[in-house]
C-alpha positions in Angstrom: 12.4 10.6 -14.4 14.8 13.2 -15.7 17.3 13.5 -12.8 19.6 15.7 -14.8 17.1 18.5 -15.1 18.1 21.8 -13.6 16.3 25.1 -13.2 17.5 26.6 -16.5 16.0 23.6 -18.4 12.5 24.5 -17.3 12.4 28.2 -17.9 9.8 27.7 -20.7 7.3 26.6 -18.1 6.4 30.3 -17.5 4.7 30.3 -20.9 2.4 27.4 -19.9 0.0 29.6 -18.0 -2.9 27.1 -18.4 -0.9 24.1 -17.1 -3.1 21.9 -14.9 -0.7 19.1 -14.0 3.1 19.0 -13.5 5.3 16.1 -12.5 8.9 16.8 -11.5 9.3 13.5 -9.7 13.0 12.7 -8.7 14.3 15.9 -10.3 16.6 16.4 -7.4 18.6 19.2 -8.8 15.8 21.7 -9.0 15.8 24.6 -6.4 13.5 27.0 -4.8 14.2 29.5 -7.7 12.3 27.3 -10.1 9.5 26.6 -7.6 9.0 30.3 -7.1 8.8 30.8 -10.9 6.1 28.0 -11.1 4.2 29.9 -8.3 4.2 33.1 -10.4 3.3 31.7 -13.9 1.5 28.4 -13.3 -1.3 29.5 -11.0 -3.9 27.1 -12.5 -2.1 24.0 -11.4 -4.4 21.3 -9.9 -1.8 18.6 -9.5 1.9 19.0 -8.7 4.2 16.1 -8.1 7.5 17.1 -6.4 8.4 13.8 -4.8 12.2 13.3 -4.7 12.9 17.0 -5.2 15.2 17.0 -2.3 16.3 20.6 -2.6 12.9 22.2 -2.1 12.5 24.1 1.2 9.8 26.0 2.9 10.5 28.9 0.6 9.6 26.9 -2.6 6.5 25.1 -1.1 5.2 28.3 0.5 5.4 30.1 -2.8 3.5 27.4 -4.7 0.9 27.0 -2.0 0.1 30.7 -1.7 -0.2 31.2 -5.5 -1.6 27.9 -6.8 -4.5 27.8 -4.5 -6.6 25.4 -6.5 -4.1 22.5 -6.0 -5.9 19.2 -5.3 -3.0 16.8 -5.4 0.3 17.5 -3.8 3.2 15.1 -3.9 6.1 15.7 -1.5 7.5 12.2 -0.9 11.1 12.4 0.3 11.2 16.2 0.7 13.0 16.2 4.0 13.7 19.9 4.2 10.1 21.0 4.7 8.9 22.1 8.1 5.8 23.3 9.9 6.0 26.7 8.4 5.4 25.7 4.8 2.6 23.2 5.7 1.0 26.1 7.5 0.8 28.0 4.2 -0.6 24.9 2.5 -3.3 24.7 5.2 -4.1 28.4 4.8 -4.5 28.5 1.0 -5.0 25.0 -0.4 -8.5 24.3 0.9 -9.3 22.0 -2.1 -6.5 19.6 -1.3 -7.7 16.0 -1.7 -4.5 14.0 -1.9 -1.3 14.5 0.1 1.9 12.4 -0.3 4.5 12.9 2.4 6.2 9.5 2.6 9.8 9.5 3.9 9.6 13.1 5.1 11.2 14.7 8.1 9.8 16.0 11.4 6.3 16.9 10.2 4.0 15.3 12.9 2.7 18.6 14.2 2.5 20.0 10.7 0.3 17.1 9.5 -1.9 17.4 12.6 -2.4 21.1 11.9 -3.0 20.7 8.2 -5.7 18.1 8.7 -7.7 20.7 10.7 -8.0 23.0 7.7 -7.8 20.7 4.7 -10.9 18.7 5.6 -11.5 17.4 2.0 -8.5 15.1 2.1 -9.2 11.7 0.7 -5.7 10.2 0.4 -2.8 10.7 2.8 0.5 8.9 2.4 2.9 9.0 5.4 4.9 5.8 4.7 8.2 5.6 6.6 7.8 9.1 8.0 9.2 8.2 11.3 8.1 11.3 13.2 4.4 10.6 12.8 2.7 9.9 16.2 -0.9 9.5 17.4 -1.2 13.3 17.2 -1.5 13.3 13.5 -3.8 10.4 13.2 -6.2 11.8 15.9 -6.4 15.0 13.9 -7.2 13.4 10.6 -9.7 11.0 12.2 -11.4 14.0 13.8 -11.4 16.4 10.8 -11.1 14.4 7.6 -14.4 12.6 7.3 -13.8 12.1 3.5 -10.7 10.0 4.1 -10.6 7.0 1.8 -6.9 5.9 1.6 -4.3 6.1 4.4 -0.8 4.7 4.2 1.0 4.5 7.5 3.4 1.6 7.0 6.5 1.8 9.2 5.1 4.6 11.3 6.2 2.8 14.4 5.1 5.3 17.0 1.3 5.1 16.3 -0.8 3.1 18.7 -4.3 1.9 19.2 -5.1 5.2 20.8 -5.3 6.9 17.4 -6.1 3.9 15.1 -9.3 3.2 17.0 -10.5 6.7 16.2 -10.1 6.0 12.5 -13.3 4.1 12.8 -14.9 7.5 12.5 -13.8 7.6 8.9 -16.6 5.6 7.5 -15.5 6.0 3.9 -12.1 4.4 4.5 -11.2 2.0 1.7 -7.5 1.5 2.0 -5.4 1.2 5.2 -1.7 0.1 5.2 -0.2 -0.5 8.7 2.7 -2.7 7.7 5.3 -2.7 10.5 3.2 -0.8 13.0 3.9 -3.1 15.9 2.0 -1.0 18.5 -1.3 -1.5 16.7 -3.3 -4.4 18.0 -6.5 -6.2 17.3 -8.4 -3.9 19.7 -8.3 -1.0 17.3 -8.4 -3.0 14.1 -11.6 -4.6 15.2 -13.2 -1.2 15.4 -11.9 -0.3 12.0 -13.4 -3.5 10.4 -16.7 -3.1 12.3 -17.3 0.5 11.3 -15.4 1.0 8.0 -17.6 -1.3 5.9 -16.1 0.0 2.6 -12.7 -1.3 3.5 -11.1 -2.9 0.4 -7.4 -3.0 1.1 -5.8 -3.9 4.4 -2.1 -4.5 4.9 -0.8 -5.7 8.3 2.6 -7.2 7.5 4.7 -8.0 10.6 1.6 -7.9 12.8 2.0 -9.9 16.1 -1.6 -10.6 16.9 -3.3 -11.7 13.7 -5.1 -14.7 15.1 -6.6 -12.7 17.9 -7.8 -10.2 15.4 -9.4 -12.9 13.1 -11.0 -14.5 16.1 -12.7 -11.2 17.0 -13.8 -10.8 13.3 -15.4 -14.2 13.3 -17.3 -13.4 16.5 -19.0 -10.5 14.8 -22.3 -10.9 13.1 -21.9 -11.3 9.4 -18.8 -11.1 7.2 -17.5 -7.7 8.2 -14.7 -7.9 5.7 -17.0 -8.8 2.9 -15.7 -6.0 0.6 -12.1 -6.8 1.1 -10.1 -7.1 -2.2 -6.5 -7.0 -0.9 -5.1 -8.5 2.3 -1.4 -8.6 3.2 -0.2 -10.5 6.3 3.5 -11.1 5.4 5.9 -12.0 8.2 3.0 -12.3 10.7 4.4 -14.8 13.1 1.0 -16.0 14.4 -0.5 -16.7 11.0 -1.0 -20.4 10.5 -3.7 -22.8 9.3 -6.1 -21.7 12.0 -5.7 -18.2 10.6 -6.7 -19.3 7.2 -9.7 -21.2 8.6 -10.8 -18.0 10.4 -10.1 -15.9 7.4 -12.3 -18.1 5.2 -15.2 -17.4 7.6 -14.6 -13.7 7.5 -13.8 -12.5 4.0 -16.2 -12.3 1.1 -15.9 -13.5 -2.5 -14.3 -10.2 -3.6 -10.9 -11.0 -2.3 -8.4 -10.8 -5.2 -5.0 -10.4 -3.6 -3.6 -12.3 -0.7 0.0 -12.1 0.6 1.2 -14.6 3.2 5.0 -14.4 2.7 6.9 -16.4 5.3 3.9 -17.4 7.4 3.5 -20.7 9.2 0.8 -22.2 7.0 0.7 -25.7 5.5 -1.0 -27.3 2.5 -4.0 -28.2 4.7 -4.9 -24.6 5.6 -4.1 -23.4 2.1 -6.3 -26.1 0.3 -9.3 -25.3 2.5 -8.9 -21.6 2.0 -8.5 -21.7 -1.7 -11.8 -23.6 -2.1 -13.6 -20.5 -0.9 -11.3 -17.7 -2.2 -12.4 -18.4 -5.8 -11.6 -15.0 -7.2 -7.9 -14.7 -6.3 -5.8 -13.0 -8.9 -2.6 -12.5 -6.8 -1.2 -15.0 -4.3 2.2 -14.7 -2.5 3.2 -17.7 -0.3 6.9 -17.2 -0.7 9.0 -18.9 2.0 6.1 -20.8 3.3 8.2 -23.8 3.7 5.4 -26.3 4.7 3.4 -26.1 1.5 3.6 -29.5 -0.2 2.9 -30.5 -3.8 -0.8 -31.0 -2.8 -1.0 -27.4 -1.8 0.5 -26.3 -5.1 -1.8 -28.5 -7.1 -4.7 -26.9 -5.2 -3.6 -23.5 -6.7 -4.0 -25.0 -10.2 -7.4 -26.5 -9.4 -9.1 -23.5 -7.6 -7.6 -20.2 -8.7 -9.3 -19.8 -12.1 -8.4 -16.1 -12.3 -4.8 -16.3 -11.2 -2.5 -13.6 -12.7 0.4 -13.4 -10.2 1.9 -16.2 -8.2 4.9 -16.0 -5.9 6.5 -19.3 -4.6 10.0 -18.0 -4.0 11.9 -20.2 -1.5 9.2 -22.8 -1.3 11.2 -26.0 -1.0 8.6 -28.3 -2.5 8.3 -26.6 -5.9 8.8 -29.1 -8.7 8.3 -29.5 -12.4 5.1 -31.4 -11.8 3.4 -28.6 -9.7 4.6 -25.7 -11.8 3.6 -27.4 -15.1 0.2 -28.1 -13.7 -0.3 -24.5 -12.7 1.0 -23.3 -16.1 -1.2 -25.6 -18.1 -4.3 -24.4 -16.2 -3.4 -20.7 -15.9 -0.4 -19.9 -18.0 -2.3 -17.8 -20.6 -3.3 -15.4 -17.8 -0.1 -15.3 -15.7 1.6 -11.9 -15.7 4.0 -12.7 -12.9 5.6 -16.0 -11.7 8.3 -16.2 -9.1 9.7 -19.7 -8.5 13.2 -18.6 -7.4 15.0 -20.6 -4.7 17.0 -19.5 -1.7 17.5 -22.9 -0.1 20.8 -24.6 -1.1 20.3 -27.9 -3.0 16.7 -27.4 -4.2 17.4 -26.0 -7.6 17.4 -29.4 -9.3 13.6 -29.8 -8.7 13.0 -27.3 -11.5 14.4 -28.4 -14.9 14.2 -27.3 -18.5 10.8 -28.9 -18.8 9.3 -26.1 -16.7 11.2 -23.4 -18.5 10.0 -24.7 -21.9 6.4 -24.9 -20.6 6.7 -21.3 -19.4 8.1 -20.1 -22.8 5.3 -21.8 -24.7 2.3 -21.0 -22.5 2.9 -17.8 -20.6 2.6 -15.4 -23.4 2.0 -12.3 -21.3 4.4 -13.1 -18.5 
């Protein structure tokens, strides 16, 4: 990231007439003058990353879209000055677009809805924290973008079951992030799970009806989440031991990442679950205050492929449990978080653990 770059520093780009990929991420001093130059001289671009280029306006994007018509990947995260007008130009010329990144953008709901009607080859759409997004956009992409594989809608708080239920039409969907989408319930998610059988990543942090959702899953015939690799349920107030029991009946052996940060689980639910989730590589149970030493010992005994472990704020973390985990998995661990946020608990971890980490966790 070269934030100091200005237009004059990139004049030489006009000589790179065969350039296929260009990343100007976080170059927030670049203006439409440079983007118009790119449009004139770099017409063979297939991928352009402009995320964080906060000065780009409809003028710059329209110039690029109307000249670089073979673009397949377009990154516009954080570009808040773009409006319907420039997205209309993208829709008109960039028919080969497969990936669109518009996280943290401005009022583009109508623009996204329109663009999806024309860019029907879209496979990845990122709208994280774009607060203007409503059901209108999601309905459009579920109707027109049958090739959709990855959709990131976290913190798009205005979307509801009305549109999410229609995403079940996107049978190729593999990744769906709905963290913080409080109006989405188990009714639409059940349709997703039943119809999108290739689903590999599902994130539902701060969901309010997880147990109802898992109950519906269990009532289905067969393990409808059998291909799931990543599941995130952080801060879900209804997630408890029953949730883990239901989850163990629903998932398949492919699950590698599970995040349950600040959920109301105990060692009983965790132990039973870990006996079946034998391929876990990533486990986050930070601030799950009811996990005893027995639950932590279960991690060392069952998670043979563990690479990342987060126990931040867990009040029962001790030398004994961490050393047991390190002795079993230390040579594979890439990330270990045993930090504390409860006053008076620090003395349970001593130099013994730190020395064990230093000697065994060689790739941490």
